[in-house]
N, C-alpha and C positions, 0 to 999 in steps of 0.2 A: 573544427574539428567534428569527429564523429562522436556518439555516444551510445551505450548499449541500450538505452531507451528510445532512440531516436525512431521516429515512424513517419510514413509517407502522409502528406496533408490529404485529409479527405473532406470536400466540400459538405458531405452529408451529416458531418459533426455540427455544423451550424445550427442546425434545425432539431437537434436531439431533444427530448424530454428527460428530465431528471427527477428521480424519486426523493421526494421530501417528505418525511414525516407521514407517509401514506397518501400522499397526493403527487400527481405527475405535472410537472410545470416546465415551461420553456427554459432552454439554458440560462437566458438572460434575466430570467425571474427567480432563478434559485438562490436564494439568499438566507442568510442565518443571523442571529443577533451579534454584534460585538462583544456581548457578555457570554456568549457561549463558551463552555469550558474547554472545547476542542479549539477555538480560535484564540482564547485569551491563554491558556495553559498548555496546549498539547494534550489535554486529558481526554483520551480516547483510543479506541483501536480500531482496526481496518483490515480488509483483505483485498487483494487484486484476484480477479478470476478472468479466465479466458473462455469465450464463446466459440464452439469449433463443431461445425456440423450440427448445430442444434443442440449441442450439450455443453454444460459448464463443466469444465474440466477439473477433476480432482475436488468436487464440491464438498464432500463429506470432510475431507482433510482440512480445507480452508474453514469449514463451519467449526471443526474440533478445535482449530486454533483461535478463532475468534471468541467462542466461549470461554475457553480456557483464559485467554488473555483478559476477558471481561471480568472473569471471576477473580483473577489475580489482584485487579485494582477495584474491587468490589463494586462493579457496574452493572447494575440490572438493565439488560437490553429491553425488557419489556415484551419481547415477540419470542416465541420458540423457533426451534429450527425449521418446522413447516411453515410458520408464517415468514420468517426471514427468505426461505426458498421461494415461497408465492411471491414475494416482493421483487425477487430477482427475475423471475419468469415474467411478471408484470411488467416490469422495465423493459425487457427485450422485446416482449410482444408489442408494446406500445410503440416501440421504434422499428417495428418490422425488422429486427436482426435475427439471423440464423447463423451467420458466421462471420470470422475475422473481427469480432469485436473484444474489447475488453472492459470489464465492469470493475468499478472500486466501491466497495461497500465500507461505509464510514459510520461509526457510532461513537457519539461523544456524550459526556455527562449532561449535557443539555445547558440551557441558561442558568446562570448563576445570580443569586442576590448582588454580589460584589464579585469583583475580580480578586481572589486569592486562592490559595491551594486547598483550602479546607474543603473536602467533597462534601460535607454538610450543608454547605451553603448553596448546593444545587437546588433549583425549584422547578416543579413540574416534571417532564418526562426526557428522556434522553432523545438527541437529535440523531436521526437515522437518515442517511443519505446514500443513495446509489447513483453512480454516474455510468453511463454507457457508451462508448465511443469506437467508432471504427478506428483499428489501429494495426497497420500493416507495417511489420519492421522495416525500416530503410536497410536497402543493401549495401554493402560494401565490399570492395573486392581486395582490400590491403589487410583487413582484420583490424582489431583494436589494439591500440598500446596500453599498457599497464604500467602503473607506477605503485611501486610499495610505499604505502602512507604511513606516516608516523602516528597516525591516529587509529588506536587499537579496538578492536571488538572486545566487548567487556563479557565477563562471566555472569552467572545468575546472581551471584550474592553481591555484585557490584551494580550493574543496571542490565537486567536481562534481556537480551536482544531477540529472544524468542517471542517476547511480547510486541506485537506489530503497533507499537506507539504512534501517534500522530505526531510526536518529536521525533525529526529525522536529521538533526542539526550534526550530530558526529558523523553521519554518512555524508552529509552535504560537505562538512569541513573536510573529510577526506577526499571527496571528488574536487573541491576547489584546490586542493594541494597537488592533486594530479593534473589539473588543467594548467596550474602554474608551472608545473614540469615538463609540460608539452605532451602529455598523455590524454587518453580518451576516458579511461576508468581507472578507480584506486583497487589496488590488491591489498586486503586489511588482513593483519595477522592478529593473533591473540596474545595475551601478556607472555605467553612461553614461547613466542617466535613461530607458532605453527600457523600455516595458512588457514584463514577462517572463511572469508568471504570476498567478494568485490563489494563496492558502495552500494551498487543497485541490482545486482545479478549475483547468482551462485557460481561459484569458481569450480570447473572440472578441468583435469588434465589426462593426458593418455600416457602411461608409462609401460614399456614391455607388454603391450597389447591389452593392459587393464585400464578401465576408467576408474579414476580416482577423484575423490572430492573430501571435504572437511566432514567429520562426524559430527558436528553441530556446535 
């Protein structure tokens, strides 16, 4: 079955360099501790950015959300916007990328003294990772089939999904439900039965010549 995030395999991705805490390392050597808060608890935030004709699209908006999410969970990234932007550019330059690439910027609370939810047990600095891969969306002539999931998107007072949290289990559960129903992607509603989003992409529709989407 197809998926909204399917991409065409690209052999160049086998040799990409990954930004890991200020160093550029081969993909196979990019590793973090099993005690890292992101691995152990999903404690962190991330952004996905597209590199198109030498530009990182919507960079300011992505950084706004990154720093807002980090502030909401009281995570000090340790780098300002200029330094993070520089790290993104260093990563694409090291991989000789100018177009058709997708970057994932991930920040976790870093290694912990022990695995539990208390953020005060973090030791040292946050973990900052940037992956850059060539990703050309796979083409499909039939479109994607949607299944309306029973898994709901939650409002801010329950779990604010505007936080790009490392924990994606609710979205994964929605996709698994869609796959079981023979669909490609899940359409997710909010608690008031309004369309909110798909499990991995935004949802848009055209009605009477107008493009409509969820207000958030």
